[in-house]
C-alpha positions as CSV (number, residue, x, y, z in Angstrom):
1,X,0.0,0.0,0.0
2,X,1.3,3.4,-0.9
3,X,2.0,5.8,1.9
4,X,1.6,9.6,2.0
5,X,5.3,9.9,2.8
6,X,6.3,8.0,-0.3
7,X,4.1,10.3,-2.5
8,X,5.7,13.4,-0.9
9,X,9.2,12.0,-1.4
10,X,8.6,11.2,-5.0
11,X,7.1,14.6,-5.7
12,X,10.0,16.3,-3.9
13,X,12.5,14.3,-6.0
14,X,10.9,15.2,-9.3
15,X,10.7,18.9,-8.3
16,X,14.4,18.9,-7.2
17,X,15.6,17.2,-10.4
18,X,18.1,14.9,-8.8
19,X,18.5,12.5,-5.9
20,X,21.2,14.7,-4.4
21,X,19.1,17.9,-4.5
22,X,16.1,16.1,-3.1
23,X,18.3,14.6,-0.4
24,X,19.4,18.1,0.7
25,X,15.8,19.4,0.7
26,X,14.5,16.4,2.7
27,X,17.6,16.1,4.9
28,X,18.3,12.5,3.9
29,X,21.2,10.9,2.1
30,X,21.0,10.5,-1.7
31,X,21.2,6.8,-1.3
32,X,18.1,6.8,1.0
33,X,16.1,8.9,-1.5
34,X,17.1,6.6,-4.4
35,X,16.2,3.5,-2.4
36,X,12.8,4.8,-1.4
37,X,12.0,5.8,-5.0
38,X,13.0,2.3,-6.1
39,X,10.7,0.8,-3.5
40,X,7.8,2.9,-4.8
41,X,8.5,1.7,-8.3
42,X,8.5,-1.9,-7.2
43,X,5.2,-1.4,-5.4
44,X,3.7,0.1,-8.5
45,X,5.3,-2.4,-10.9
46,X,6.5,0.3,-13.4
47,X,9.6,2.5,-13.6
48,X,8.8,6.1,-12.8
49,X,12.2,7.8,-13.4
50,X,14.7,7.4,-16.2
51,X,18.1,7.7,-14.5
52,X,21.2,9.2,-16.1
53,X,24.5,10.1,-14.6
54,X,23.6,13.8,-14.6
55,X,19.8,14.1,-14.2
56,X,16.5,12.3,-13.7
57,X,13.6,12.4,-16.1
58,X,10.1,11.1,-15.8
59,X,8.9,8.1,-17.8
60,X,5.4,8.3,-19.3
61,X,4.0,6.3,-16.3
62,X,6.0,8.5,-14.0
63,X,4.6,11.7,-15.5
64,X,1.0,10.4,-15.1
65,X,1.7,9.3,-11.6
66,X,3.4,12.6,-10.7
67,X,0.4,14.6,-12.0
68,X,-1.9,12.5,-9.7
69,X,0.6,12.9,-6.8
70,X,0.5,16.7,-7.2
71,X,-3.3,16.7,-7.1
72,X,-3.5,14.5,-4.1
73,X,-0.9,16.6,-2.2
74,X,-2.7,19.8,-3.1
75,X,-6.0,18.5,-2.0
76,X,-4.4,17.4,1.3
77,X,-3.0,20.9,1.9
78,X,-6.4,22.4,1.2
79,X,-8.0,20.0,3.6
80,X,-5.4,20.9,6.3
81,X,-6.0,24.6,5.7
82,X,-9.8,24.1,6.0
83,X,-9.4,22.2,9.3
84,X,-7.1,24.9,10.6
85,X,-9.6,27.6,9.8
86,X,-12.4,25.6,11.3
87,X,-10.4,25.0,14.5
88,X,-9.7,28.7,14.9
89,X,-13.4,29.7,14.3
90,X,-16.1,28.9,16.8
91,X,-18.5,26.5,15.1
92,X,-20.8,23.6,15.7
93,X,-23.2,22.7,18.5
94,X,-22.5,24.0,22.0
95,X,-24.4,22.3,24.8
96,X,-24.9,24.5,27.9
97,X,-26.7,23.7,31.2
98,X,-27.6,26.4,33.7
99,X,-29.8,27.1,36.7
100,X,-33.4,28.1,35.7
101,X,-33.5,31.7,37.0
102,X,-29.9,32.6,35.9
103,X,-30.5,31.0,32.5
104,X,-33.8,32.7,31.8
105,X,-33.0,36.1,33.3
106,X,-29.3,36.6,32.5
107,X,-27.9,34.1,30.0
108,X,-30.7,33.4,27.5
109,X,-31.3,37.1,26.7
110,X,-27.7,37.6,25.7
111,X,-27.3,34.6,23.4
112,X,-28.6,36.3,20.3
113,X,-25.7,38.7,20.6
114,X,-23.2,35.9,20.9
115,X,-24.8,34.0,17.9
116,X,-24.6,37.2,15.8
117,X,-20.9,37.5,16.4
118,X,-20.3,33.8,15.6
119,X,-22.8,32.7,12.9
120,X,-21.3,29.2,12.6
121,X,-22.1,28.5,16.3
122,X,-25.3,26.8,17.5
123,X,-26.4,26.6,21.2
124,X,-28.5,24.1,23.0
125,X,-29.4,25.5,26.4
126,X,-31.0,23.4,29.1
127,X,-32.2,25.0,32.4
128,X,-32.5,23.0,35.7
129,X,-31.5,23.6,39.3
130,X,-30.0,20.1,39.9
131,X,-26.4,19.4,39.2
132,X,-25.8,17.1,36.3
133,X,-22.8,15.1,35.1
134,X,-21.7,17.0,32.0
135,X,-19.5,14.2,30.7
136,X,-22.2,11.6,30.9
137,X,-24.8,13.9,29.3
138,X,-22.5,15.3,26.6
139,X,-22.7,18.9,28.0
140,X,-19.9,21.3,27.0
141,X,-20.4,23.9,29.8
142,X,-22.3,23.7,33.1
143,X,-23.0,27.0,34.9
144,X,-23.6,26.7,38.6
145,X,-23.8,29.1,41.6
146,X,-22.7,28.5,45.1
147,X,-20.0,26.5,46.8
148,X,-18.3,23.7,44.8
149,X,-17.7,20.1,45.9
150,X,-14.8,17.8,44.8
151,X,-14.7,16.9,41.1
152,X,-12.3,16.3,38.3
153,X,-14.1,19.0,36.3
154,X,-12.4,22.3,35.5
155,X,-14.1,25.4,37.0
156,X,-13.8,29.0,35.7
157,X,-14.9,31.6,38.2
158,X,-17.3,34.0,36.7
159,X,-17.6,36.4,39.7
160,X,-20.2,36.5,42.4
161,X,-23.7,37.9,42.8
162,X,-25.4,39.5,45.8
163,X,-28.4,38.0,47.6
164,X,-31.0,40.6,48.6
165,X,-33.7,40.3,51.3
166,X,-37.0,41.7,49.9
167,X,-40.6,41.9,50.6
168,X,-43.8,43.4,49.1
169,X,-44.8,46.8,50.5
170,X,-48.2,45.4,51.4
171,X,-46.5,42.7,53.6
172,X,-44.4,45.3,55.3
173,X,-47.4,47.5,56.0
174,X,-49.1,44.5,57.6
175,X,-46.2,42.9,59.5
176,X,-43.7,45.8,59.9
177,X,-40.2,46.1,58.6
178,X,-37.4,44.0,60.2
179,X,-34.6,46.1,61.6
180,X,-32.1,43.3,62.3
181,X,-31.7,39.7,61.3
182,X,-33.1,38.5,64.7
183,X,-36.4,40.2,63.8
184,X,-36.9,37.5,61.1
185,X,-38.1,35.1,63.9
186,X,-41.4,36.9,64.0
187,X,-41.8,37.2,60.2
188,X,-42.9,34.8,57.5
189,X,-39.8,33.9,55.5
190,X,-39.9,32.1,52.1
191,X,-36.9,29.7,51.9
192,X,-35.1,28.2,49.0
193,X,-35.4,24.4,49.2
194,X,-32.1,22.5,49.2
195,X,-32.3,18.7,49.8
196,X,-35.9,19.1,51.0
197,X,-35.2,21.8,53.6
198,X,-35.2,25.6,53.3
199,X,-31.8,27.2,53.3
200,X,-31.2,29.6,56.2
201,X,-30.6,33.3,55.4
202,X,-26.8,33.7,55.8
203,X,-25.7,37.1,56.9
204,X,-22.1,38.6,56.8
205,X,-20.5,40.5,59.7
206,X,-17.0,41.7,60.4
207,X,-16.4,38.5,62.3
208,X,-17.7,36.1,59.7
209,X,-21.1,34.7,58.8
210,X,-24.1,33.6,60.8
211,X,-27.3,31.8,59.8
212,X,-30.9,32.6,60.5
213,X,-33.3,29.7,60.2
214,X,-36.4,30.6,58.3
215,X,-40.0,29.6,58.6
216,X,-43.0,30.6,56.5
217,X,-46.0,29.4,54.5
218,X,-44.1,28.6,51.3
219,X,-40.8,27.2,50.3
220,X,-39.6,26.2,46.8
221,X,-36.5,25.2,44.8
222,X,-37.6,27.6,42.1
223,X,-36.3,31.2,42.6
224,X,-38.9,32.8,40.4
225,X,-41.7,31.0,42.3
226,X,-40.4,32.4,45.5
227,X,-40.1,35.9,44.0
228,X,-43.7,35.7,42.9
229,X,-44.9,34.6,46.3
230,X,-43.1,37.5,47.9
231,X,-44.7,39.9,45.4
232,X,-48.0,38.4,46.4
233,X,-47.3,39.4,50.0
234,X,-46.6,36.0,51.5
235,X,-43.4,36.9,53.3
236,X,-39.7,37.9,53.1
237,X,-37.5,36.3,50.6
238,X,-33.7,36.2,50.0
239,X,-32.8,35.8,46.3
240,X,-30.1,36.7,43.9
241,X,-30.1,40.3,42.7
242,X,-30.9,39.4,39.1
243,X,-34.0,37.5,40.1
244,X,-35.5,40.4,42.0
245,X,-34.1,43.3,40.0
246,X,-37.2,43.9,37.9
247,X,-39.6,43.7,40.9
248,X,-37.4,46.1,42.8
249,X,-37.3,48.5,39.9
250,X,-41.1,48.5,39.6
251,X,-41.7,48.8,43.3
252,X,-43.4,45.3,43.5
253,X,-40.7,44.5,46.1
254,X,-38.6,46.6,48.4
255,X,-35.3,45.7,49.9
256,X,-35.1,45.1,53.7
257,X,-32.2,44.7,56.1
258,X,-30.0,46.8,53.7
259,X,-27.4,47.4,56.5
260,X,-27.1,43.6,57.1
261,X,-25.7,42.1,53.9
262,X,-26.3,38.5,53.0
263,X,-23.4,36.4,51.9
264,X,-22.8,36.7,48.1
265,X,-22.5,33.5,46.1
266,X,-19.8,32.7,43.6
267,X,-20.6,31.6,40.0
268,X,-18.6,29.1,38.1
269,X,-18.6,27.6,34.6
270,X,-17.7,23.9,34.8
271,X,-16.3,21.8,32.0
272,X,-14.4,18.6,31.4
273,X,-10.6,18.8,31.0
274,X,-9.5,19.9,27.5
275,X,-13.0,21.2,26.6
276,X,-11.7,24.8,27.0
277,X,-9.4,24.1,24.0
278,X,-12.5,24.2,21.8
279,X,-13.1,27.6,20.2
280,X,-16.8,27.3,20.8
281,X,-16.3,26.8,24.6
282,X,-13.7,29.6,24.8
283,X,-15.9,32.2,23.3
284,X,-18.9,31.2,25.4
285,X,-16.8,31.4,28.6
286,X,-15.5,34.8,27.7
287,X,-19.1,35.9,26.8
288,X,-20.3,34.8,30.2
289,X,-17.5,36.6,32.0
290,X,-18.3,39.7,30.1
291,X,-22.0,39.5,30.8
292,X,-21.8,38.5,34.5
293,X,-18.7,40.3,35.7
294,X,-17.4,42.5,33.0
295,X,-14.0,40.9,33.1
296,X,-12.2,37.7,32.1
297,X,-10.9,35.7,35.1
298,X,-8.3,33.1,34.5
299,X,-9.4,29.5,34.4
300,X,-8.3,27.2,37.2
301,X,-8.8,23.7,38.5
302,X,-11.4,23.7,41.3
303,X,-14.0,21.3,42.7
304,X,-17.4,21.2,41.0
305,X,-20.7,22.2,42.3
306,X,-22.8,19.8,44.2
């Protein structure tokens, strides 16, 4: 069977005009070049070169074979160029998984801009609040918020977002405004469900953090459902700023306990090792950093979200 190397050597020999010149170009000995051309002729069963003491010339079969070699090698170079251009250009299907509220409110509205910049890119976005195995499900990038647990995944920090305590004006008129975290004990609080239990409200002080357990008429693992319950006057809620931004702007919710900040939560993009080498993944990670934080943090190996 003919090899690509034998075709390249034969074409170089013909172009050079002699075994010695081809040897210098290929950094081989003249005898090695002559021997490999002879092996190619035996494999084909016909002489390709007419040898004289001063020069080489193509036989009729050699000329026909050389023409085909030239076409094959040119097509190979064109294919390599096409692959190189494709590798440098974001293209193909990018599978992304993100939390529901973050995906709906922040990520999805910005994707048309990303797709306009990269017309060869396609995106499949799934939204869910449970962590998935991106390798098993064929997901390129998983976006998660909160602390990370041990994993072999790579994590790129995308910044952090504030959590705001909010309530409807009607609720505050009815129940009063809390002045300190301890006042929440006498208020209805709407908690985010994690493993079947509402997460406490975690406040930050100069000495660290402390938790306030919450109790109220409604808890959910859907941030938008909690926001809507708060707008309906069912209690005080603590949610990411992007979830309540619209309601705060319209006056449907107002912030409470402003002088007692809640702990901010980090955001990470998680992906399998080497996935960041793909142009489609790189441009999406940079896009997320631009959207969420306005800067491009360096990637680093961290544990993955649980």
